[in-house]
Biopython code that builds the backbone (N, CA, C, O; Angstrom):
import numpy as np
from Bio.PDB.StructureBuilder import StructureBuilder

atoms = [
    (1, "UNK", "N", (63.201, 33.218, 36.661)),
    (1, "UNK", "CA", (62.938, 33.004, 38.333)),
    (1, "UNK", "C", (64.009, 31.611, 38.402)),
    (1, "UNK", "O", (64.015, 30.631, 37.657)),
    (2, "UNK", "N", (64.710, 31.857, 39.333)),
    (2, "UNK", "CA", (65.719, 30.924, 39.912)),
    (2, "UNK", "C", (65.250, 30.326, 41.153)),
    (2, "UNK", "O", (65.192, 30.893, 42.244)),
    (3, "UNK", "N", (64.832, 28.807, 40.812)),
    (3, "UNK", "CA", (63.732, 28.278, 41.669)),
    (3, "UNK", "C", (64.555, 27.209, 42.557)),
    (3, "UNK", "O", (63.935, 26.366, 43.204)),
    (4, "UNK", "N", (66.040, 27.263, 42.574)),
    (4, "UNK", "CA", (66.989, 26.284, 42.925)),
    (4, "UNK", "C", (66.922, 26.582, 44.395)),
    (4, "UNK", "O", (67.267, 25.693, 45.173)),
    (5, "UNK", "N", (66.442, 27.950, 44.938)),
    (5, "UNK", "CA", (67.251, 28.258, 46.281)),
    (5, "UNK", "C", (65.502, 28.598, 46.887)),
    (5, "UNK", "O", (65.396, 29.316, 47.882)),
    (6, "UNK", "N", (64.493, 28.157, 46.360)),
    (6, "UNK", "CA", (63.184, 28.598, 46.949)),
    (6, "UNK", "C", (63.245, 27.961, 48.519)),
    (6, "UNK", "O", (63.192, 28.753, 49.460)),
    (7, "UNK", "N", (63.347, 26.634, 48.750)),
    (7, "UNK", "CA", (63.137, 25.561, 49.556)),
    (7, "UNK", "C", (64.134, 26.085, 50.461)),
    (7, "UNK", "O", (63.781, 25.931, 51.631)),
    (8, "UNK", "N", (65.306, 26.676, 50.325)),
    (8, "UNK", "CA", (66.528, 26.922, 51.293)),
    (8, "UNK", "C", (65.981, 28.328, 52.213)),
    (8, "UNK", "O", (66.093, 28.410, 53.436)),
    (9, "UNK", "N", (65.441, 29.271, 51.423)),
    (9, "UNK", "CA", (64.936, 30.512, 51.394)),
    (9, "UNK", "C", (63.579, 30.019, 52.561)),
    (9, "UNK", "O", (63.700, 30.421, 53.718)),
    (10, "UNK", "N", (62.734, 29.436, 52.317)),
    (10, "UNK", "CA", (61.756, 28.944, 52.757)),
    (10, "UNK", "C", (62.096, 28.556, 54.413)),
    (10, "UNK", "O", (61.552, 29.165, 55.334)),
    (11, "UNK", "N", (62.884, 27.670, 54.583)),
    (11, "UNK", "CA", (63.903, 27.118, 55.403)),
    (11, "UNK", "C", (64.341, 28.441, 56.434)),
    (11, "UNK", "O", (63.867, 28.697, 57.541)),
    (12, "UNK", "N", (65.329, 29.129, 55.733)),
    (12, "UNK", "CA", (66.001, 29.960, 56.632)),
    (12, "UNK", "C", (64.816, 30.701, 57.387)),
    (12, "UNK", "O", (64.622, 30.428, 58.572)),
    (13, "UNK", "N", (63.890, 31.780, 56.632)),
    (13, "UNK", "CA", (62.994, 32.548, 56.986)),
    (13, "UNK", "C", (61.794, 31.650, 58.373)),
    (13, "UNK", "O", (61.303, 32.331, 59.273)),
    (14, "UNK", "N", (61.536, 30.189, 58.269)),
    (14, "UNK", "CA", (60.948, 29.635, 58.779)),
    (14, "UNK", "C", (61.637, 29.687, 60.111)),
    (14, "UNK", "O", (61.232, 30.084, 61.203)),
    (15, "UNK", "N", (62.868, 29.145, 59.705)),
    (15, "UNK", "CA", (63.881, 28.977, 61.417)),
    (15, "UNK", "C", (63.810, 30.160, 61.836)),
    (15, "UNK", "O", (63.652, 30.211, 63.056)),
    (16, "UNK", "N", (63.878, 31.424, 61.174)),
    (16, "UNK", "CA", (64.362, 32.529, 61.915)),
    (16, "UNK", "C", (62.615, 33.180, 62.838)),
    (16, "UNK", "O", (62.683, 34.010, 63.744)),
    (17, "UNK", "N", (61.685, 32.782, 62.510)),
    (17, "UNK", "CA", (60.442, 32.885, 62.679)),
    (17, "UNK", "C", (59.984, 32.085, 64.064)),
    (17, "UNK", "O", (59.076, 32.437, 64.816)),
    (18, "UNK", "N", (61.026, 30.665, 64.244)),
    (18, "UNK", "CA", (61.031, 30.190, 64.951)),
    (18, "UNK", "C", (59.883, 28.656, 65.360)),
    (18, "UNK", "O", (59.612, 27.969, 66.345)),
    (19, "UNK", "N", (59.432, 28.751, 63.601)),
    (19, "UNK", "CA", (58.711, 27.862, 63.202)),
    (19, "UNK", "C", (58.856, 26.023, 62.841)),
    (19, "UNK", "O", (59.679, 25.669, 61.998)),
    (20, "UNK", "N", (58.158, 25.186, 63.419)),
    (20, "UNK", "CA", (58.883, 23.989, 62.990)),
    (20, "UNK", "C", (58.677, 23.708, 61.747)),
    (20, "UNK", "O", (58.425, 24.607, 60.944)),
    (21, "UNK", "N", (58.743, 22.547, 61.422)),
    (21, "UNK", "CA", (58.376, 21.708, 60.170)),
    (21, "UNK", "C", (57.091, 21.310, 60.191)),
    (21, "UNK", "O", (56.386, 21.461, 59.192)),
    (22, "UNK", "N", (56.594, 20.721, 61.393)),
    (22, "UNK", "CA", (55.155, 20.310, 62.270)),
    (22, "UNK", "C", (54.534, 21.293, 61.820)),
    (22, "UNK", "O", (53.850, 21.194, 60.802)),
    (23, "UNK", "N", (54.652, 22.334, 62.445)),
    (23, "UNK", "CA", (53.959, 23.573, 62.502)),
    (23, "UNK", "C", (53.514, 24.178, 61.360)),
    (23, "UNK", "O", (52.454, 24.798, 61.268)),
    (24, "UNK", "N", (54.327, 24.002, 60.473)),
    (24, "UNK", "CA", (53.961, 24.430, 59.005)),
    (24, "UNK", "C", (53.379, 23.509, 58.249)),
    (24, "UNK", "O", (52.708, 23.919, 57.302)),
    (25, "UNK", "N", (53.462, 22.451, 58.417)),
    (25, "UNK", "CA", (52.893, 21.213, 57.778)),
    (25, "UNK", "C", (51.165, 21.032, 58.236)),
    (25, "UNK", "O", (50.351, 20.593, 57.423)),
    (26, "UNK", "N", (50.890, 21.320, 59.231)),
    (26, "UNK", "CA", (49.968, 21.472, 60.124)),
    (26, "UNK", "C", (49.017, 22.359, 59.307)),
    (26, "UNK", "O", (47.961, 21.993, 58.790)),
    (27, "UNK", "N", (49.670, 23.828, 59.270)),
    (27, "UNK", "CA", (49.082, 25.161, 58.793)),
    (27, "UNK", "C", (48.590, 24.725, 57.237)),
    (27, "UNK", "O", (47.498, 24.999, 56.740)),
    (28, "UNK", "N", (49.404, 24.169, 56.766)),
    (28, "UNK", "CA", (49.130, 23.596, 55.114)),
    (28, "UNK", "C", (48.401, 22.528, 55.090)),
    (28, "UNK", "O", (48.240, 21.971, 54.004)),
    (29, "UNK", "N", (47.922, 22.108, 56.020)),
    (29, "UNK", "CA", (46.990, 20.723, 56.362)),
    (29, "UNK", "C", (47.638, 19.809, 54.983)),
    (29, "UNK", "O", (47.034, 19.532, 53.947)),
    (30, "UNK", "N", (49.374, 19.379, 55.439)),
    (30, "UNK", "CA", (50.102, 18.253, 54.739)),
    (30, "UNK", "C", (51.016, 17.716, 55.482)),
    (30, "UNK", "O", (51.643, 18.491, 56.204)),
    (31, "UNK", "N", (51.347, 16.307, 55.523)),
    (31, "UNK", "CA", (52.432, 15.935, 55.905)),
    (31, "UNK", "C", (53.837, 16.440, 56.501)),
    (31, "UNK", "O", (54.566, 16.945, 55.647)),
    (32, "UNK", "N", (54.363, 16.398, 57.843)),
    (32, "UNK", "CA", (55.538, 16.740, 57.934)),
    (32, "UNK", "C", (56.597, 16.175, 56.830)),
    (32, "UNK", "O", (57.602, 16.779, 56.454)),
    (33, "UNK", "N", (56.212, 15.038, 56.440)),
    (33, "UNK", "CA", (57.383, 14.519, 55.277)),
    (33, "UNK", "C", (57.129, 15.653, 54.170)),
    (33, "UNK", "O", (58.016, 16.422, 53.801)),
    (34, "UNK", "N", (55.706, 15.667, 53.646)),
    (34, "UNK", "CA", (55.856, 16.459, 52.225)),
    (34, "UNK", "C", (56.463, 17.693, 52.315)),
    (34, "UNK", "O", (57.293, 18.204, 51.562)),
    (35, "UNK", "N", (55.879, 18.177, 53.474)),
    (35, "UNK", "CA", (56.989, 19.774, 53.737)),
    (35, "UNK", "C", (57.816, 19.788, 53.782)),
    (35, "UNK", "O", (58.221, 20.868, 53.352)),
    (36, "UNK", "N", (59.045, 18.793, 54.278)),
    (36, "UNK", "CA", (60.310, 18.850, 54.493)),
    (36, "UNK", "C", (60.249, 18.457, 53.241)),
    (36, "UNK", "O", (61.263, 18.995, 52.796)),
    (37, "UNK", "N", (59.594, 17.688, 52.036)),
    (37, "UNK", "CA", (60.295, 17.335, 50.399)),
    (37, "UNK", "C", (60.195, 18.498, 49.832)),
    (37, "UNK", "O", (60.846, 18.738, 48.815)),
    (38, "UNK", "N", (59.218, 19.576, 50.489)),
    (38, "UNK", "CA", (59.016, 20.910, 49.355)),
    (38, "UNK", "C", (60.399, 21.613, 49.617)),
    (38, "UNK", "O", (61.064, 21.983, 48.649)),
    (39, "UNK", "N", (60.936, 21.845, 51.158)),
    (39, "UNK", "CA", (62.056, 22.812, 51.607)),
    (39, "UNK", "C", (63.412, 22.262, 50.839)),
    (39, "UNK", "O", (64.230, 22.967, 50.248)),
    (40, "UNK", "N", (63.444, 20.757, 51.003)),
    (40, "UNK", "CA", (64.695, 20.171, 49.862)),
    (40, "UNK", "C", (64.494, 20.466, 48.880)),
    (40, "UNK", "O", (65.572, 20.665, 48.319)),
    (41, "UNK", "N", (63.461, 20.688, 48.064)),
    (41, "UNK", "CA", (63.572, 20.860, 46.964)),
    (41, "UNK", "C", (62.978, 19.234, 45.830)),
    (41, "UNK", "O", (62.894, 19.129, 44.607)),
    (42, "UNK", "N", (62.761, 18.500, 46.644)),
    (42, "UNK", "CA", (62.079, 16.915, 45.797)),
    (42, "UNK", "C", (61.277, 17.363, 45.274)),
    (42, "UNK", "O", (61.363, 17.357, 44.046)),
    (43, "UNK", "N", (59.806, 18.128, 46.047)),
    (43, "UNK", "CA", (58.917, 18.193, 45.011)),
    (43, "UNK", "C", (58.978, 19.684, 44.813)),
    (43, "UNK", "O", (59.697, 20.466, 45.435)),
    (44, "UNK", "N", (58.288, 19.909, 44.043)),
    (44, "UNK", "CA", (57.776, 21.108, 43.254)),
    (44, "UNK", "C", (56.715, 21.844, 44.008)),
    (44, "UNK", "O", (55.950, 20.975, 44.426)),
    (45, "UNK", "N", (56.215, 23.257, 44.457)),
    (45, "UNK", "CA", (56.121, 24.105, 45.316)),
    (45, "UNK", "C", (55.027, 25.052, 44.466)),
    (45, "UNK", "O", (55.476, 26.162, 44.178)),
    (46, "UNK", "N", (53.500, 24.744, 43.972)),
    (46, "UNK", "CA", (52.733, 25.129, 43.509)),
    (46, "UNK", "C", (52.762, 27.053, 43.967)),
    (46, "UNK", "O", (53.189, 27.462, 45.046)),
    (47, "UNK", "N", (52.368, 27.692, 43.180)),
    (47, "UNK", "CA", (52.160, 29.112, 43.065)),
    (47, "UNK", "C", (51.213, 29.538, 44.229)),
    (47, "UNK", "O", (51.394, 30.556, 44.898)),
    (48, "UNK", "N", (50.313, 28.769, 44.383)),
    (48, "UNK", "CA", (49.046, 28.748, 45.332)),
    (48, "UNK", "C", (49.924, 28.359, 47.123)),
    (48, "UNK", "O", (49.922, 28.969, 48.193)),
    (49, "UNK", "N", (50.511, 27.177, 46.696)),
    (49, "UNK", "CA", (50.715, 26.988, 47.602)),
    (49, "UNK", "C", (51.899, 27.834, 48.745)),
    (49, "UNK", "O", (51.764, 27.920, 49.966)),
    (50, "UNK", "N", (53.139, 28.438, 47.836)),
    (50, "UNK", "CA", (53.991, 29.242, 48.115)),
    (50, "UNK", "C", (53.271, 30.868, 48.529)),
    (50, "UNK", "O", (53.785, 31.714, 49.262)),
    (51, "UNK", "N", (51.986, 30.956, 47.825)),
    (51, "UNK", "CA", (51.423, 31.931, 48.552)),
    (51, "UNK", "C", (51.140, 31.885, 50.069)),
    (51, "UNK", "O", (51.329, 32.714, 50.959)),
    (52, "UNK", "N", (50.621, 30.635, 50.064)),
    (52, "UNK", "CA", (50.248, 30.251, 51.527)),
    (52, "UNK", "C", (51.521, 30.140, 52.670)),
    (52, "UNK", "O", (51.438, 30.728, 53.748)),
    (53, "UNK", "N", (52.553, 29.417, 52.345)),
    (53, "UNK", "CA", (53.794, 29.641, 53.021)),
    (53, "UNK", "C", (53.950, 31.319, 53.322)),
    (53, "UNK", "O", (53.946, 31.634, 54.512)),
    (54, "UNK", "N", (54.027, 31.932, 52.755)),
    (54, "UNK", "CA", (54.196, 33.461, 52.941)),
    (54, "UNK", "C", (53.115, 33.691, 53.498)),
    (54, "UNK", "O", (53.357, 34.355, 54.506)),
    (55, "UNK", "N", (51.968, 33.490, 53.383)),
    (55, "UNK", "CA", (51.241, 34.197, 54.680)),
    (55, "UNK", "C", (51.174, 33.530, 56.051)),
    (55, "UNK", "O", (50.771, 33.934, 57.142)),
    (56, "UNK", "N", (51.729, 32.312, 55.614)),
    (56, "UNK", "CA", (52.242, 31.928, 57.357)),
    (56, "UNK", "C", (53.076, 32.712, 57.938)),
    (56, "UNK", "O", (52.704, 33.378, 58.904)),
    (57, "UNK", "N", (54.378, 32.786, 57.458)),
    (57, "UNK", "CA", (55.416, 33.344, 57.523)),
    (57, "UNK", "C", (55.510, 34.739, 57.409)),
    (57, "UNK", "O", (56.555, 35.380, 57.521)),
    (58, "UNK", "N", (54.288, 35.236, 57.162)),
    (58, "UNK", "CA", (54.060, 36.688, 56.966)),
    (58, "UNK", "C", (55.524, 37.299, 56.334)),
    (58, "UNK", "O", (56.441, 37.824, 56.967)),
    (59, "UNK", "N", (55.453, 37.121, 55.290)),
    (59, "UNK", "CA", (56.344, 37.602, 54.463)),
    (59, "UNK", "C", (55.903, 37.578, 53.252)),
    (59, "UNK", "O", (55.035, 36.753, 52.967)),
    (60, "UNK", "N", (56.394, 38.463, 52.285)),
    (60, "UNK", "CA", (55.951, 38.983, 51.031)),
    (60, "UNK", "C", (56.736, 37.492, 49.768)),
    (60, "UNK", "O", (57.868, 37.010, 49.797)),
    (61, "UNK", "N", (55.512, 37.149, 48.781)),
    (61, "UNK", "CA", (56.250, 35.646, 48.427)),
    (61, "UNK", "C", (57.544, 35.982, 47.534)),
    (61, "UNK", "O", (58.281, 35.090, 47.114)),
    (62, "UNK", "N", (57.719, 37.104, 47.327)),
    (62, "UNK", "CA", (59.223, 37.252, 46.731)),
    (62, "UNK", "C", (60.337, 37.103, 47.641)),
    (62, "UNK", "O", (61.467, 36.893, 47.199)),
    (63, "UNK", "N", (60.081, 37.206, 48.998)),
    (63, "UNK", "CA", (61.119, 37.178, 50.178)),
    (63, "UNK", "C", (61.979, 35.674, 49.946)),
    (63, "UNK", "O", (63.098, 35.409, 50.386)),
    (64, "UNK", "N", (60.931, 34.644, 48.973)),
    (64, "UNK", "CA", (61.536, 33.414, 48.572)),
    (64, "UNK", "C", (62.884, 33.581, 47.775)),
    (64, "UNK", "O", (63.795, 32.758, 47.866)),
    (65, "UNK", "N", (62.932, 34.491, 47.137)),
    (65, "UNK", "CA", (63.437, 34.628, 45.606)),
    (65, "UNK", "C", (64.884, 34.948, 46.350)),
    (65, "UNK", "O", (65.823, 34.285, 45.910)),
    (66, "UNK", "N", (65.127, 35.695, 47.209)),
    (66, "UNK", "CA", (66.347, 36.563, 47.552)),
    (66, "UNK", "C", (67.685, 35.417, 47.892)),
    (66, "UNK", "O", (68.799, 35.842, 48.199)),
]
sb = StructureBuilder()
sb.init_structure("model")
sb.init_model(0)
sb.init_chain("A")
sb.init_seg("    ")
for serial, (resi, resn, name, xyz) in enumerate(atoms, 1):
    if name == "N":
        sb.init_residue(resn, " ", resi, " ")
    sb.init_atom(name, np.array(xyz, "f"), 0.0, 1.0, " ", f" {name:<3s}", serial, name[0])
structure = sb.get_structure()
């Protein structure tokens, strides 16, 4: 699995949905700074958290790999 683009795809889908990083971070119960670091691939995203992000964005988790 090529994880180098996951953050990019999350950001792309989030922006298409019109959601802010602030909104996403609140939904995930994390700081906005931590969420930003996940999108920029500075920190790894666990599978559980990736599934939660997919649920919030109402997409299949595989959408982050395309």
